[in-house]
N, C-alpha and C positions, 0 to 999 in steps of 0.2 A: 306786949313788950316783943321782939323779933326772938324766933327759932332758930333753929340752924338749916341750913342750906345743904342740898343732896342732891349728889351727881352719882348714876350709877354705870355702871361698865361690866357689860356681859363678858362671862369667862368660861372657859371649857373645864370640867372636871368632873368626876363621878358623883357630883351632889343632882339630886334631882331640879329641876329647875325651877326658878324664882326666890329660890334657897338663896339669902347673904352668907358668902363664905369668906370675905374678910372687910375691911374694912380699914380707914385714916382718917382722924386719929383713932388709934385702939380704943376701944371698948373701956368706959369710964373716966377719959382721959380727960382732965378741965381744959373748957372750950368757953373762949367768947359768944355771945349773943352775935348770932347773924353768919358764925362761921360756916365755913364749907365742910361737908363729911362725904369722903367718896366712898361706895359701897360696891363692892365685886360681887357682880349674881350671878348666878350660876347658867348657864344655857341651855341645862339639860343634855350637852353632847360631848363629847369625851375624842379629843387628839389622840387615836391610836395609834402610837409608834411600837413598831415590831423590834426594833433594832437590840432592845435587851430582851425582847423574849425569843425569837426566834432563834435555833444551837441549844435553847435549856429545855432540861427534860419537865414533859408535860403535868406531871406531879406537882412543879412547881409553877410553873405558867398559870393552869386554872385556877387556883387561890389568888394570885395576882390578878387576875379578868375579874375574878369575883370579887375583888375588892374596891376595882375600878368601877363595878355599877354593873356590868356584862356577864353574860352567861356562857360560861364556857362548854364546847363543846368540842367532841372527836371525833375523827375520821381519821383511819388508817391509809398508809401511803406505803407501798414498797421501795425499800431504799438500804443503799449500803452504808446511812448513818447507823452510830448506835442505836438502838430499840429503845424509844421511847421521845428521841429526841422530835425538838417541833421545827419543823422543817417551816412552814407562813402558817400566814394568819389571813383568814378570809370576814369579814371586810377588813382592808387593815388604811384607814383612812378617820377622817370625823364622824362617828356613828354616835347615836341618840344612846340616853343611858339604857339600859335593858336591854340592849342589843345582842345577840346571839352570834358568840364569836369562835366560827370553828377550826380549829387548829389541824395541821397535818401532821400526823407524828409518825415518823420511823417504825416501821414495822420488816423482820428479814424476809429476803423475797422467797419463796418456797425454794426446795432443793430441784436441780437440774434434774428433769425427770429420762431417766436412763432406760432407751429401749433397746433393747437385743433381738438383734435379726440374725435368724437360726443359721449355722453354717450351709453355703451351699453343698446341694449333693451333687456328684457325678452320675449322670445316667450312661450308662452305655451307648454308643451309638448304633445304628441300622448298619449290619454287614454291607458291606459297597459291595454291587456287584461288577462281576469281569465283563471285561469286552465279550460281544460274541465272538471275535475273532482275535487271533494275536496279533495280528498288524493293526488293531484299533489300539491297543495296551501297551507296546512295545516294538521295536526293531523287529522286522520277518526275522523266522527263526530262532527268537528268544520269548521264554516262560513268561508270566507274571505270576506274583505271588503277592499276595494283600494282607497286610498286618491288620487286625481288626480296630486295634485300638487305639492307631496312627490314621489310618486308613493312606497308609505310605505305597509305594509300589518299588521292589525293589527285582533287579532280573535274575534267572536261573537261566541253567543248561537244560535243552528241552529234552524231553523221555522220549523215548522209542516206542512204539507202539506196548509191548511187555509192559510198559512200565518202571522200566530200570535205566537208568543212564548207563 
C-alpha cells in the first residue's frame, strides 16, 4: 500500500535547524494514499529585520530578540535620542539562531566640561627711560614728561637752572 509523499522547504525562523514548523495539509487531515505533504523545515537561521526594533526602548527589544532565539547584548552609545532607545542592531541580516545581537542603546552625553580661566592680571610696566638729551625726545627747548601707566610723552615748558619756571 502506498504511503504519503513529502516535500520539504527550508524556512527561516526562530526554531532550531531541522524542526518541522508547518505542514500542508494540516496535521490529522484526511488525505488519500499517495498524496503529497509539504513540510516547512527550519533552516536554523532567522532574518533579522531591524525596522520594528530600532527606535524602541531596549527593555522591549531584548525580550523580543530572545523570543526569536537570539542572545541580546547591550552597548551604550552617546546620543541626543531619549535614553534607552535602540539606535542600531548588529548584525542586522540573516543570522543563525543563537547569535548574539548587540543593541546600540542611547545614553545622554556627559555634561559639557566647563573650564574656568583666571582673569588676566595687569602687571605694571617697566618705567620708560627718558632720552639722554632733550633733542631726542622732543623739539629743542621743550622738556618731556613720561606718564608711566601709558608711556605717553607730553610736552612741558622748560625749567630754569633753579628748578622753577
